[in-house]
C-alpha positions, 0 to 999 in steps of 0.5 A, a space after each residue: 735790937 733791944 738796945 736800939 730801941 732804948 737808944 731811939 727812946 733816949 734820943 726822943 727823950 732828949 729832942 726838945 731843949 726847952 719846953 713849957 705849957 702853953 696855957 694862955 687860951 681863951 676857948 669857946 665852942 660852936 656848932 659848924 653848920 656850912 663854911 664860914 657859918 657857926 652856931 651856939 657859940 659859947 664859952 668852954 665851961 671846963 676852964 683853962 685845963 687841957 689835961 683834961 678836956 671832956 668833948 662832946 664830938 661834932 663840936 667845933 672848938 677855938 682856941 685863941 691867944 696872942 702868943 709871947 715867947 717865954 722869957 729867956 727864949 732866943 728870937 729864933 724858930 721854935 715849935 708849937 705842939 698841939 695834941 688832941 686826936 681831932 682835926 684842926 687848922 692853925 691860923 696865924 695873924 688870921 692866915 691859915 697856917 697848918 693842919 692839926 690832926 693825929 699825924 701832925 702835932 708839931 708846927 714851926 714858928 718862926 719869929 721872923 715871919 710871924 712877928 714876935 707876938 703873933 695871934 693864934 688861932 686853932 679851929 679844932 673839930 671833935 669828929 662826929 662818929 658814924 653809926 657802928 655797923 650793926 652786923 659787923 662792929 664796924 667804925 672808922 671815926 676816932 673815940 672823942 677828945 679826952 684831953 689836949 696837949 699844948 706846948 712851946 718847944 725849942 727843938 734840938 735838931 741834932 738830936 732829931 736828925 740823929 733819931 731819924 738816921 738811927 730809924 732808917 739804919 735800924 729799920 733797913 737792916 731787920 729787912 736783910 737776911 739773918 745771913 747777910 753780912 751787911 746786916 752784922 755790919 749795920 748793928 756794929 755801926 749802930 752799937 757804935 753811934 750809940 756808945 759815942 752818945 752815951 758818953 756825952 753829958 747833958 750839956 754836949 747833948 743840947 750843944 749839939 756839935 758833937 750829936 752832929 759828929 755822931 751822926 755823920 760818922 754813922 752816915 758814913 759808916 752805912 754808905 762803907 757797908 753798902 748802898 741801894 739795890 737796884 730799881 727806883 722808888 718814885 716818891 710821890 707826896 699826896 692825900 686821898 681826899 674824899 668829898 663825902 663819907 663818914 662826914 658830909 661835904 661841908 666838913 671836906 671843905 675844912 679838910 682841904 684847908 688843913 691838908 693843903 695849909 700843911 703841904 705849903 707849911 712843909 714845902 717851906 721847911 723842905 726845898 725838895 719835897 713834892 706833892 701831888 693832888 687830885 680833883 679840881 673840886 677841892 681847889 675850887 672849895 679852897 678858892 671860895 672859902 680860903 682865898 688867902 691859902 688858894 693863892 699860895 697854892 697857885 704859887 706852889 703850881 707855878 714853882 713846879 712843886 705842886 703837881 695837879 692830877 686827875 683832870 675830872 672834877 671830882 673822882 667819881 665812881 665810873 660804873 654809874 655815870 653816863 658817858 656824857 657825865 664822864 666827859 663833863 667831869 673832864 670838860 669842867 676840871 680840866 678847864 678849871 685847871 687851865 683857867 686857874 693854873 695855866 695847865 691841864 692834867 694828862 693823868 687820870 688819878 683814881 686810886 678809890 673807885 669802885 671799878 672802871 667801865 671798858 669804854 673809859 680809855 677812849 673816854 679819857 683820851 677824848 680828855 687829853 689824858 695819857 695815863 691812868 692810875 689806880 689802886 683799887 683792883 688790888 681790893 679783889 676778893 677772889 682774883 689777883 688782878 695779873 698787872 701792876 703796869 700794863 696798857 689797858 685797852 678799851 671797847 673801841 680799841 683804844 690803849 691807855 698806859 695804866 699803873 695799879 698802886 699797891 695801897 694808897 696813903 703809904 709811909 717812907 720808912 724802909 719796910 714801905 719801901 721794901 714791901 712796895 717794891 717786893 709788890 711790884 710784878 713788872 720790874 723786870 720790864 721797867 725797874 721803876 715804881 711809884 709809892 704814894 706816901 701822905 695820909 689821907 682824909 682827916 690825916 693831913 697829908 705828908 709828915 715831916 718824919 716822912 720827908 726825913 726819912 726820904 732824905 735818908 733813902 741812901 742810908 737803906 741798905 739793900 732797898 731800891 733807891 727812893 727819890 722825890 718825884 712827881 707822877 708825871 715823871 713816873 709816867 714820862 720814865 716809862 714813855 722814855 725807856 718803852 718797855 713791852 708791857 702786857 695787855 688788859 681788855 674789857 672793863 677793870 672790874 672790881 671783885 669787891 662792893 658789888 653793892 653800890 650798884 643798887 645801895 641808895 636807890 633814890 639818889 641813882 634815880 635822881 642822878 640818871 633823871 638829872 643826866 637826862 633833864 640837862 640833855 634835854 635843856 642844853 639841846 633845845 635851848 641850843 636850837 632856840 638860842 638864835 630866838 632866845 634874848 640875849 640875857 636870858 640865854 646868858 642866865 640859862 647858860 649860867 644855870 645849867 653850868 652850874 647845876 652840871 657842877 652839882 651833878 658832878 660833885 654828886 657823883 663822887 665815888 662815895 656819894 652816888 654808890 650809897 656809901 656815905 653818911 646820913 647827912 650826905 644824902 640829905 644834902 644830896 637830895 636838896 642839891 638835887 632839888 636845885 638841879 632839877 629846878 634849874 634844868 627844868 627853869 632852862 627846859 621851859 625856856 627853850 621849849 617855850 622859845 620854839 613853841 612861840 615860833 610854831 605855826 598852829 593856824 588853821 586848826 580847830 582846838 587847842 594846839 599841843 607840841 610835842 618834842 623829840 630829842 632823839 636822833 630818830 622818828 619816834 612813836 609814843 604815848 604821851 600825857 596832855 595835860 586837859 580839862 575834860 569837861 562834860 564831854 571827851 577829848 579828842 586829838 588830831 595831828 596836821 592832816 585832820 587824822 584822829 589820834 588814839 586817845 584814852 581819858 586817864 587822871 589829870 588829862 588824857 593819854 594820846 599815841 602820837 606817831 612819827 614825831 620827827 627826829 630832833 624835832 617836834 610834832 603839833 597836835 590839836 586837842 578838841 571836845 567830841 560828843 561821844 565819851 571815851 570807852 575806858 575801863 578805869 576803875 573796877 574792873 578785875 581780869 582773869 589768869 590771862 590777858 591778850 593784846 595784838 602782840 602778846 598772850 600772857 598767864 598769871 599764876 596765883 601769886 600775879 607772876 607770868 608763867 607764859 608769855 607768848 610772842 605772837 609775831 614771833 610764834 614762840 613762848 618768851 618764858 622758860 618753860 616751868 619758869 615764872 617771870 616778874 618774879 620778885 626774889 627776896 634775900 637776906 644781905 648780910 656781908 661780912 664787912 662794908 655793909 652798903 658796899 658789899 653784898 653778901 657772898 651767900 645770899 641765894 642760899 639765905 631766901 627771905 620769903 616770897 611776894 605775896 599777891 594782895 590784889 590785882 585789877 584792871 585799871 585801863 583797858 584803852 585805845 592806846 594801852 592796856 594797865 594791869 595793876 597788882 599789889 604784893 606784900 613782901 616782908 615789911 614792905 609793899 610794892 604796887 606795879 602798873 604792867 603796862 601793854 601798848 597797843 602798838 609797841 612790843 615793849 612791856 613797861 612794869 611801872 613800879 612803886 615800893 614802900 621800903 621797910 627793910 633791914 639787910 634785905 635784897 629785892 631782885 626781880 628775875 625773868 628766865 627767858 627761853 633763849 640759849 646764850 653763853 653771853 649777855 650784853 650790857 649797856 655801859 657808858 657810850 657802848 656796851 659790853 659782853 659778859 659770860 652767863 655761866 661761871 666756868 671760872 673764878 673770874 666768871 664766878 666773881 662776877 655774880 652781880 655785875 654794872 649795866 646802864 639801860 638794858 641788858 640783852 640775852 640773844 640767840 640767832 633770829 631772837 633775843 630779849 632785852 630787860 631795860 630800865 629807868 634808873 637801876 644798874 645792878 644785874 646778874 644773868 645766869 644761863 638765860 635767867 635775867 635778874 635785876 637788882 631793885 633795893 638793898 637795905 644797909 644799916 652802915 654807915 647810914 641807918 635810914 638808906 633807902 628806907 621809905 618810897 621808891 618809884 622805877 620802871 624797868 621793861 620787857 623787850 622781847 625781839 626777833 633778831 639781835 639787839 643790834 637790828 632790833 634797835 634796843 639802844 633805841 628802845 632803852 633810850 625812849 623809856 628814859 627820854 619822855 617827849 615833852 609837851 607844851 601848849 601852844 597859841 592857837 591860830 599862831 602865824 610862826 615861822 615854823 611849820 607845825 611839824 618838823 625837824 630842827 636837825 636833819 640826821 641820817 644813820 642807824 646806829 650812832 647816837 647823837 648824845 649832846 647839843 650844847 653851846 660851846 664853853 667859850 660861846 664860840 659855836 655849838 658842840 655835837 657829840 656822837 657815839 657808835 652804839 652797837 661795835 660797827 662801822 657807819 657813816 652819818 650826814 648832819 644839816 644844821 638848821 642854819 648856816 655852818 662856816 667852820 666845823 672842826 672834830 674836837 674832844 671833850 674839852 671842846 678845843 678845835 682840832 682837824 677842820 672838817 669838809 662841808 658839802 652844800 652845808 651838810 657835814 659827813 662823818 665816819 665812825 669805827 666801832 664804839 668810837 666817840 666824836 665831838 664835833 665844833 660848829 663855828 659861826 652858826 647863825 
């Protein structure tokens, strides 16, 4: 075998007919700030020599020259070799031509196409290294550039072709068993080819004709030995490009141009080559920043050689975003594909996302997606996921054909084909598989070597056939064959990266708050629309559209999980500032328009309108910003009934009862002679606190040792246990610091919380507020425990100054409930998981993802734990724990340091979580009732209290009210929230002339019957329905 290796080296040594160093570069250096913006541009001072090229990582270099062919070279295609270890883009005559990186160092230049004296520019970036993981010394970015190779070459195509053929045959024979006679024969034919080549002189090698004959004979001999085995590999060229990770989003803009220009260049040279790319956001970057290349890509798509997959705007995290966010990912992604390229994708492409919620099959089908592909489940740390090709069935019963690819960024050598085929477990059911080849991120995608090896797949003796293909052809082959495939039900839980539910908590909070804000803004603007100026309505719609795209961008699977570098979160914070500014402006426009049309006449005092966007009547304590003056303030409803009111900092707290569903209620605030009795300030309390609903006992640490539910006559806290207990652990994962939670964290406690102070803040008419202050580690926790006088929910409004390294903070509630399962909210539904650790599958789920609540219930009673921005849970037995904060140091050394605000809430309830409306309670915790001051004495056309939409039903949630994207009507999105069946009735505040069942893409499908202007809908368990109302007055 050493002889063959030497033979390949000899061929490599003869691959150039001519070569000469290209030294005529004019070199400058600069700092890349934003697409098209560079700072501190200066000449590169080290001169023209490139063998030694001292570089500072983070620097962008520009190499510019007007190229002239060396004297004596024919005017025919030649090559540029440019090797640096950095990431570069070659522009020829000002046009993006090809990426240059560690995998792409050769470019074909044809004078007939680019001219005899083209202008060349190489924009070369020396990537910034992320900080090294202090625990595991983990780093990914390559060392800095130290030298640059710059050559002009004339390739010896015959020698290169023979070299590729010999490589494929050599690599194929070593995969055959030692006793296989084909192995011996393949070695013999290689030796014959080698012997013939050795006999050639230099002139014959340069001439190439004899070399081509040697290759032709070798090919014929190999085909006589044998051919491919049974089976087919669909070879799908691709590049997995992270929108952000160890680089900021602004760098991804350049990565897209580098990779896409390389794809286009290779398509010029290899006519059978097909390429597949996901993420409309990448194409949007290209359209804005490299429009000429965008048009070339567009032509390739029209040509049918460039396949669009992944209809979501980015490849998002699939645990953390809300159900509506996932719908918007498809709405904006698929619409972009359709508007720009005239087609959509029916394949959801999510190779690298950290787990997949159990409601996703229905959500995908709602966006016209028929197939699902991932690779990530192959990363499981405990159990081997059992299938590669299967039907995944969601919580509502929707199936989707799914494929688990073993790896991504693969190669095309015989060993790659062999190993990939061997790993495929459904080959007996469907003897075709997909292999995803091409380097990801900064690697530039597919290489010419990969394509050369595919072109020689018929020489891979003993391996399945490999063919240029697409993802669509692969999935279509399955549909046509119709094999009976296995089924997986429930979520696709990734047994890894469990810390991503918690890391970078502020970013997750911003996402949750933005999702809520944009729901509110869209709903109220839609309802206010008929009264708004057309220009204002257009402006608001555009602002919400732009804001949504930023929300979706920041849901990328290395941003919202918390696994990117510092700059990513600095940028994300700024973008959330923009998101909130747009959303709040839109919300104010809608609410102010509605307020201006509400009748406030005939009452004394200053009117304030309280809005309720939820689909049920709601009572809550709201804050009204009003100046106290010398006396106290009182609030009254439209009947003159005095409402319960407390004086608080910055205004008053008012309990406003029975605010109509999807409506509003006006209250009037006026001064009164009596001073409000409140307990603000310095009062202390002992070890107990009693309200109308609960009797609470505390220990010396401020933890709850007893919580008596008076109405139920039972204890909530398990005997001998402590509730609202902070658990503080060392958290030192063996790899992937920001991603993972140390499997042994429970064996590594880091201390207990020390109570510094407790005091009574308010014992008022609406609520009682007890304040606790703890020290834990190097951090401090301040918490207001809020007991509402008319609500069973107990809020724990918390502020943490967090100053830790490699720590994990949880809060726990051991409740006296007997159950072997817990229910977690997930996007558009809920999912039950075991509370025991009987099997390795359950043991691996020691940290799981949920949204606004988790519940444990026995027959007749239960306890829900709600939150306003947290996602990581563990439930063991009947102890519920919520993960609050982590403190990883890689890849962002600053992750989670600083100030944090969040609220979690305890909700003991009689009956199960369905009967006690935990979903509603969780929504109410997350969705405030906004208050706007109205004009006194205004005679508006709307009554002082009313519903804008009439909706019946118990468990169906009206989650979205928005204008349709094409402006032709209104979109309503519902989902059944408890796993039951229900019929609802809706009355819209205007004439409905047409109503259609629709989908995530807002396409009208089946017309709906209207009965006296009312719409009736029936729902199956966890069903999502989108309705399009047209010609709405």
